[in-house]
TISEKOL-361014 format. One record per residue (C-alpha): x, y, z. Coordinates in steps of 0.1 Angstrom, whole numbers, padded with zeros to 4 digits, always signed. Example, Ala and Ser with C-alpha at 12.3 -4.5 7.8 and 13.67 -1.06 7.14 Angstrom:
% residues 2
+0123-0045+0078/+0137-0011+0071/
END
This chain:
% residues 185
+0921+0903+1142/+0936+0895+1176/+0947+0863+1187/+0921+0855+1208/+0896+0864+1182/+0913+0842+1159/+0914+0811+1183/+0874+0818+1188/+0870+0819+1152/+0889+0785+1148/+0871+0768+1175/+0835+0780+1159/+0846+0765+1129/+0855+0733+1142/+0824+0731+1163/+0801+0737+1132/+0824+0711+1116/+0816+0685+1145/+0780+0695+1145/+0777+0688+1105/+0793+0653+1112/+0772+0645+1139/+0745+0656+1118/+0753+0633+1090/+0755+0603+1113/+0723+0610+1131/+0705+0625+1104/+0669+0613+1093/+0665+0619+1054/+0692+0617+1028/+0687+0654+1020/+0695+0664+1056/+0727+0642+1055/+0738+0657+1023/+0733+0692+1033/+0749+0687+1068/+0777+0669+1053/+0783+0695+1027/+0784+0720+1056/+0808+0698+1076/+0831+0698+1044/+0828+0735+1039/+0836+0742+1079/+0862+0716+1083/+0882+0729+1050/+0880+0764+1063/+0895+0753+1095/+0921+0731+1079/+0932+0763+1057/+0935+0787+1087/+0945+0763+1114/+0982+0769+1102/+0979+0805+1106/+0973+0800+1144/+1007+0785+1149/+1029+0807+1132/+1041+0842+1141/+1016+0873+1130/+1046+0894+1121/+1050+0877+1087/+1048+0907+1060/+1015+0906+1040/+1033+0922+1008/+1068+0934+1004/+1078+0961+0977/+1113+0954+0965/+1139+0968+0939/+1129+0939+0914/+1094+0934+0921/+1066+0926+0950/+1068+0898+0972/+1039+0882+0987/+1035+0853+1011/+1026+0820+0998/+1033+0834+0962/+1068+0846+0962/+1083+0872+0940/+1063+0889+0912/+1088+0907+0891/+1078+0943+0877/+1078+0929+0841/+1050+0903+0854/+1029+0934+0863/+1008+0950+0838/+0989+0976+0857/+0986+0991+0894/+0955+1010+0899/+0928+1019+0925/+0896+0997+0922/+0866+0986+0941/+0862+0953+0956/+0836+0942+0977/+0822+0977+0979/+0856+0989+0993/+0884+1010+0977/+0914+0988+0970/+0945+0989+0953/+0947+0964+0924/+0977+0947+0909/+0967+0932+0875/+0995+0908+0862/+1004+0899+0826/+0991+0866+0834/+0958+0867+0851/+0964+0832+0869/+1001+0839+0881/+0990+0840+0918/+0972+0808+0915/+1000+0790+0895/+1026+0800+0922/+1001+0797+0952/+0981+0770+0972/+0960+0748+0956/+0927+0769+0971/+0938+0798+0956/+0926+0787+0919/+0888+0792+0928/+0897+0828+0938/+0917+0835+0907/+0891+0821+0883/+0865+0843+0899/+0887+0873+0897/+0892+0864+0860/+0854+0859+0853/+0844+0893+0871/+0874+0915+0859/+0887+0917+0895/+0927+0921+0896/+0946+0890+0905/+0957+0908+0937/+0940+0933+0957/+0946+0953+0989/+0923+0973+1010/+0929+0999+1034/+0919+0974+1062/+0947+0952+1054/+0976+0979+1043/+0979+1015+1040/+0970+1015+1002/+0981+1051+0994/+1016+1044+1009/+1015+1010+0990/+1007+1025+0959/+1033+1049+0963/+1060+1025+0972/+1051+1003+0940/+1050+1034+0917/+1085+1046+0929/+1100+1015+0921/+1083+1005+0891/+1083+1036+0874/+1120+1048+0869/+1130+1086+0869/+1156+1104+0852/+1178+1100+0882/+1174+1062+0887/+1188+1057+0850/+1223+1046+0854/+1246+1065+0832/+1260+1047+0802/+1236+1017+0806/+1219+1003+0776/+1183+0999+0785/+1188+0989+0820/+1171+1009+0849/+1186+1011+0886/+1155+1009+0911/+1180+1004+0942/+1158+1020+0966/+1153+1000+1000/+1125+0976+1001/+1093+0985+1019/+1075+0959+1038/+1036+0959+1047/+1026+0935+1075/+0993+0929+1092/+1004+0934+1125/+0975+0931+1150/+0993+0935+1186/+1016+0962+1192/+1053+0948+1192/+1067+0943+1227/+1103+0954+1235/+1127+0925+1233/+1151+0924+1262/
END
């Protein structure tokens, strides 16, 4: 989403919030006030959650595949031993790369408070705790990068090591960059 579209969406959410508050104040029946109040809380909450994203640099990586695990903005590092399975799945009718963790609520425990409803929804309906569509990241490349680091090959095993595996490959970062990078002088 381009910066002006993000700003327009934020203004729209703010406008619906203001309309909802005005409806609560000026509403005639209790049901009308309750419905508009609920809408105001919903739109205001979404606005407050998304507002910090308008203020920071958009080149923040969505997911980084490192030698010791995957790192996500807002969740931190999820080490390889915490990842149970990585596989293709369908989320919302789209092909996605799903990452199942040994603790299905791991992302909620480490993330923001608002990630709890999503984590519980995913748990109840059997969705992976983490999923990425091709719209967000190139899922084929992401899957290959994860499997390369997660599954050791015979050349990655250190000679003389007792059960340790070397996954010393460079990290791969996947970012949601919406505008082309401008040359820096």
